[in-house]
C-alpha positions as CSV (number, residue, x, y, z in Angstrom):
1,M,251.9,125.3,140.7
2,A,254.8,123.4,139.1
3,R,258.1,125.1,139.1
4,F,260.4,125.1,136.2
5,K,264.1,124.6,136.8
6,P,266.5,127.3,135.6
7,G,267.3,126.7,132.0
8,A,264.4,124.4,131.4
9,R,262.3,125.0,128.2
10,R,258.6,125.1,128.1
11,G,256.8,123.2,125.3
12,R,255.9,125.7,122.7
13,R,255.1,125.4,119.1
14,Q,257.5,127.0,116.7
15,R,255.7,129.4,114.5
16,E,256.2,128.7,110.8
17,E,257.4,131.7,108.9
18,P,255.1,132.5,105.9
19,V,256.7,131.9,102.5
20,K,257.3,135.2,100.8
21,E,255.5,135.5,97.4
22,W,257.8,136.0,94.5
23,N,257.4,139.3,92.7
24,P,259.6,139.1,89.6
25,K,261.4,142.2,88.6
26,T,262.7,141.1,85.2
27,R,261.0,140.2,82.0
28,L,262.4,136.7,82.2
29,G,261.1,136.2,85.7
30,K,257.6,137.3,84.7
31,L,257.6,134.8,81.8
32,V,258.7,132.0,84.2
33,K,256.0,132.9,86.7
34,A,253.4,133.1,84.0
35,G,254.3,129.5,82.9
36,E,255.4,130.5,79.4
37,I,258.9,129.1,80.1
38,T,258.8,125.6,81.7
39,S,262.3,124.3,81.1
40,I,265.7,125.6,82.1
41,D,267.3,124.1,79.0
42,E,265.5,126.9,77.0
43,L,267.6,129.4,78.9
44,L,270.9,127.6,79.1
45,D,270.9,126.5,75.5
46,N,270.3,130.1,74.3
47,N,272.8,131.6,76.8
48,V,270.1,133.7,78.5
49,R,271.5,135.5,81.5
50,I,269.7,134.6,84.8
51,T,269.5,137.5,87.2
52,E,267.0,136.2,89.7
53,S,267.6,133.1,91.7
54,E,263.9,132.4,91.9
55,V,263.9,131.5,88.2
56,V,266.1,128.5,89.0
57,D,264.0,127.6,92.1
58,N,260.9,127.4,89.9
59,L,262.5,125.5,86.9
60,L,264.8,123.3,89.0
61,P,263.2,122.5,92.3
62,G,264.9,120.5,95.0
63,L,268.5,121.7,94.5
64,D,271.1,120.5,96.9
65,S,273.8,122.8,98.2
66,F,277.0,122.8,100.3
67,F,279.7,125.2,101.2
68,V,283.4,124.7,100.3
69,N,285.8,124.8,103.2
70,I,287.7,127.9,102.2
71,G,288.6,129.1,105.7
72,Q,290.6,127.8,108.6
73,A,290.0,128.2,112.3
74,K,292.8,129.3,114.6
75,G,294.5,126.5,116.6
76,K,297.4,125.9,118.8
77,F,300.9,125.9,117.2
78,G,299.5,127.1,113.8
79,G,297.0,124.3,113.4
80,G,293.2,124.5,113.0
81,Q,290.3,122.9,111.4
82,R,288.8,123.9,108.0
83,R,285.6,125.8,108.1
84,H,283.0,127.0,105.6
85,F,283.8,130.7,105.6
86,K,286.8,132.9,105.4
87,R,287.0,135.8,107.8
88,T,289.2,138.8,107.1
89,Q,289.7,142.0,109.2
90,K,290.3,145.6,108.3
91,K,291.6,148.0,110.9
92,V,289.7,151.3,111.0
93,R,289.5,154.1,113.5
94,E,286.5,152.4,115.3
95,G,288.4,149.1,115.6
96,A,288.5,145.9,113.6
97,R,285.9,145.5,110.8
98,N,285.2,141.9,109.9
99,K,284.3,140.5,106.5
100,Y,282.9,137.0,105.8
101,T,283.2,135.1,102.5
102,F,281.3,132.0,101.6
103,L,281.6,129.8,98.5
104,A,278.5,127.8,97.8
105,V,277.9,125.0,95.2
106,V,274.4,123.9,94.1
107,G,273.3,121.0,92.0
108,N,270.6,118.5,91.4
109,G,272.7,115.4,90.8
110,N,271.5,115.1,87.2
111,G,273.8,117.3,85.1
112,Y,273.2,120.7,86.5
113,I,275.7,122.6,88.8
114,G,276.5,126.1,89.8
115,I,279.0,128.0,92.0
116,G,278.8,131.4,93.7
117,K,280.7,133.5,96.1
118,G,279.2,135.9,98.7
119,C,280.8,138.5,100.9
120,S,279.3,140.6,103.6
121,R,280.0,142.0,107.1
122,E,277.5,139.5,108.5
123,S,277.9,135.8,108.1
124,F,274.2,135.2,107.4
125,M,274.1,137.7,104.6
126,A,277.3,136.3,103.1
127,R,275.9,132.8,103.1
128,E,272.6,133.8,101.5
129,R,274.4,135.8,98.8
130,S,276.6,132.9,97.9
131,L,273.6,130.6,97.5
132,I,271.8,133.2,95.3
133,N,274.9,133.7,93.1
134,A,275.4,129.9,92.8
135,K,271.9,129.6,91.4
136,R,272.3,132.5,89.0
137,N,275.6,130.9,87.7
138,I,274.1,127.4,87.2
139,F,275.0,125.6,83.9
140,K,274.6,122.2,82.3
141,I,277.3,119.6,81.8
142,K,277.7,116.7,79.5
143,R,278.1,113.2,80.9
144,G,278.8,109.9,79.3
145,C,281.0,106.7,79.4
146,G,284.2,107.8,77.8
147,D,286.4,105.0,79.2
148,W,287.5,102.3,76.8
149,E,287.5,99.6,79.5
150,C,283.8,100.1,80.2
151,G,281.7,100.8,77.2
152,C,278.3,100.6,79.0
153,K,277.0,103.7,77.2
154,T,275.4,105.1,80.4
155,S,275.9,108.6,81.8
156,H,277.9,107.7,84.9
157,S,281.2,109.4,84.1
158,L,282.9,112.0,81.9
159,P,282.6,111.8,78.1
160,F,286.3,112.5,77.6
161,K,289.4,113.9,79.3
162,V,288.9,117.5,80.5
163,E,291.2,120.0,82.1
164,G,290.4,123.1,84.2
165,K,292.6,125.9,85.6
166,A,292.0,128.7,88.1
167,G,294.9,130.7,89.4
168,S,297.9,128.4,89.7
169,V,295.7,125.3,90.3
170,R,295.3,122.9,87.4
171,I,293.2,119.8,87.4
172,I,292.9,117.0,84.9
173,M,289.9,114.7,85.0
174,R,289.5,111.4,83.0
175,P,286.6,109.1,82.6
176,A,286.7,105.9,84.7
177,P,285.0,102.5,84.4
178,R,281.7,101.9,86.2
179,G,282.2,101.1,89.9
180,T,285.6,102.9,90.2
181,G,284.2,105.8,92.2
182,L,285.6,109.3,92.4
183,V,289.3,109.3,92.9
184,I,289.6,113.0,93.8
185,G,289.7,115.3,96.9
186,N,286.8,115.6,99.3
187,D,285.5,119.0,98.2
188,A,285.8,118.1,94.5
189,K,284.1,114.7,95.2
190,K,281.0,116.5,96.5
191,M,281.0,118.8,93.5
192,L,281.1,115.9,91.0
193,K,278.3,114.1,92.9
194,M,276.2,117.2,92.6
195,A,276.9,117.3,88.9
196,G,275.8,113.7,88.5
197,I,279.2,112.1,87.9
198,R,279.9,108.9,89.8
199,D,283.2,107.6,88.4
200,A,286.2,109.6,87.5
201,W,290.0,109.9,87.9
202,A,291.7,113.2,88.6
203,K,295.1,114.6,89.0
204,T,295.9,118.1,90.4
205,H,298.9,120.3,90.2
206,N,300.4,123.4,92.0
207,Q,298.8,125.1,95.1
208,T,295.7,123.0,95.7
209,R,295.6,124.1,99.3
210,T,294.0,127.3,97.9
211,R,290.5,125.9,98.2
212,M,288.7,128.6,96.3
213,N,290.9,128.3,93.2
214,Y,290.7,124.5,93.6
215,A,286.9,124.6,93.4
216,Y,286.9,127.0,90.4
217,A,289.3,124.7,88.6
218,V,286.9,121.8,89.0
219,I,284.0,124.0,87.7
220,N,286.1,125.1,84.7
221,A,286.9,121.5,83.9
222,L,283.2,120.6,84.0
223,K,282.4,123.5,81.7
224,N,284.8,122.0,79.2
225,T,282.6,118.9,78.9
226,V,280.2,120.9,76.7
227,M,281.6,121.0,73.2
228,I,279.9,122.4,70.2
229,D,281.4,120.0,67.8
230,M,281.9,116.5,69.2
231,P,285.0,114.6,68.1
232,D,284.6,111.8,65.6
233,G,284.0,108.4,67.3
234,Y,281.6,109.6,70.0
235,D,278.0,108.6,70.2
236,K,275.1,110.5,71.8
237,H,276.0,109.1,75.2
238,G,279.5,110.4,75.1
239,G,281.0,107.0,74.8
240,V,283.3,105.6,72.1
241,E,281.4,103.9,69.3
């Protein structure tokens, strides 16, 4: 009989966990599951509040996600690498009580993006809550070709100059010609790619090291791309006529 060395693994099949069936609890969820609502634009255009993340999973399948580096690991002499979660401690009679915070961003790369924060005493629960809240807070942006040097009339950049603010962080984003790329920080670059923007210039002010406020400032700037009354001189693509 063959012996296995200590630490060696036997070849076993991993059991696939069964997918849980969605049982909607709200009237909106029941309409989506029944097939009466087939487009998420029907909800976003009418400002319908989404309280179940499964609604977005059914109407926008294949969403990408990533976590903003809002925390920092301890290192020698005050240094340390950035990490996806922020851990805080509270001293109680039993000892130290940990709390984890995640900031998730979801998007489909085609004009839809959402952000959400999750907190819990367990890192797994905090991560899942942040993803759920990001899906519930999803919204639609407007893209275009607002740079006067380009004029290609394709949805590769911003339609016009936008500004966002969160806390003390202020960010200004401008449309850029096709092929310029995203001239912005790494976290914001991922967020713009998830929103479907490929070319943009940006300038930030104040305490941008506060990553959470920095991410929310980018989201507020993207929300400002949706205008009820477009300025004169803009076509349907968001470019200058």
